[in-house]
N, C-alpha and C positions, 0 to 999 in steps of 0.2 A: 221300611227297614231293608227289605230285600233289594230295593233299588240302590241304596247306599252301599250295600255289600257288593252288588254287581259293578258299580262304578269303581269301588276300591280295588276289586280284582282286575278290572280292565286297566286301571291306572298302574297297578303293580306289574302287570304284564308288559306295559309299554315303557316303564321306567328304565329298565336296563338298556333298551335301545336309545333312550334319551341320553343316558350317561355315555354310551359309546359315541354318539354323535358329538357330544361336547368334548370328549377327549380327542376325537379326530380334528375338531375345530381348533383346539389348543395346539396340537402338533403343527397344523398349517400356519398358525400365527407365529410359532417359534421359528419355522423355516423362513418366513418373511422377515422377521426381526433380525435374522443373521446376515441378511444382505446389506451391504454398505453402499451409500451413494458416493460418487466420485465428484470431487471439486477441483476445478482448475483455476489457478490464480494468474491473472494477466496484469502485471504491474505497469503497463504502458500508461503514461500520463499521470501516474499517482506516485506518492511518496512510498518508500519501502516500509511496511508496517513492522518488519522484523529487524530494523536497524536499532541498535542499542543506543537509546537516547540518554540513558544514565551514564554511559561511557563518555559521551561528548561533554557532559557536565563535569565529570571527574577530570577530563583533560583540560577543560577551561580553568578549573580550580588549581590544577597543578602548575598553571602558568605556561601552558603550551604556546600561548600567544604573547608571552611576556616580551616586551620591548617592541612589538609590532603594532602600530596604531593604524586605524582607518581600514580601508577595503583590503589592504595587503594582509591583514590579520583575520580575514573572514574565510571560512572554508566553503567549498562549493555546495556541500550538503545543507548548509544553513540558508542559502539564498532563496528568496521568493521573488518572482518577477511581478512587478506592479504595472509598468507601462513602458512603451517605446515611442520615441519621437524621431523625426528626421528633419534635418535642416535643409535649406534650399540647395546647398551644395551636395546633398545626397548622403551626408554622414549621419549614421544612426547613433542615438543615445538611448540607454535603457535605465529605468529606475528600478532598483532592487532593494529589498529589505533583508537585514540579517536576522539572526535568532532573537535579538533583543528589540526588533522592530525599528532599528535605526536605518534611515534611508541613505542610499548611495546612488550617484549617477555614474554609470560606467560606459565605456566605449570599447571598440576593438583595440586589443593590446593591453587592456587593464589587467594587472597582475593580482592574483588572489593568493591566499596562503598555500593552496595546493593545486593551483592551475592558472589559466589565463583565458580571457575572453578572445575567441578567435573569429567569431562572426555574429553580426546582428542583422536580422531581416525585419520586415514589417511586423511580424507576429511571433518571433522566437529569438532566443539568445543561445548560442552554442559555445560551450566552455570545454576546453581541453584540460581534463583533470589528470594530474600525474599520479600514477599508482606504483606502489612498491610490492604489489602482490605477484607471486610467480604464476598465478592462475591465468592472468591476461597475457596474450601473445605480444602485445605492444606495451611499452612502459606508460601508456596513457589510455584514457577512455574519453569519449566525447559525451558530454551531458547536454541535453537540450531542455531549456526552460521555455515552455510555450505560454503565450499570453492567452488567458481565458476570455474569449470574445462572447459577450452576452448580447443576444438580439432583443430588441425592445419592440 
């Protein structure tokens, strides 16, 4: 019985120190949880995840393309590059898909709804997209569609 009382007294004497150690540990955890990690987004080679896709659908429903058929009614943001070929005379042709997965064959000088194909190389298509935004210094920006080359 005396042994149990002695153990109880020792336990009670050490218990306040245990509580202080726990409260100090909680304060340290609070300090760590207040720190934030920094994230940097590099959009190179990827589609813009912040682009309003619903707005494009609304514009299509409103008839923004009305009366324009074919590749001339397709916007630059909708294009996906599928393949590029070159004829013997050196002229490049590119196969692109629109937002409805409809294929088009384009070459340099092909007009789009908001731009024009200005250059095609062995692995990329460069499009001059006309902008009406006052943010850009030039009235256009160049969009590069790269061909994804998978090694086997």
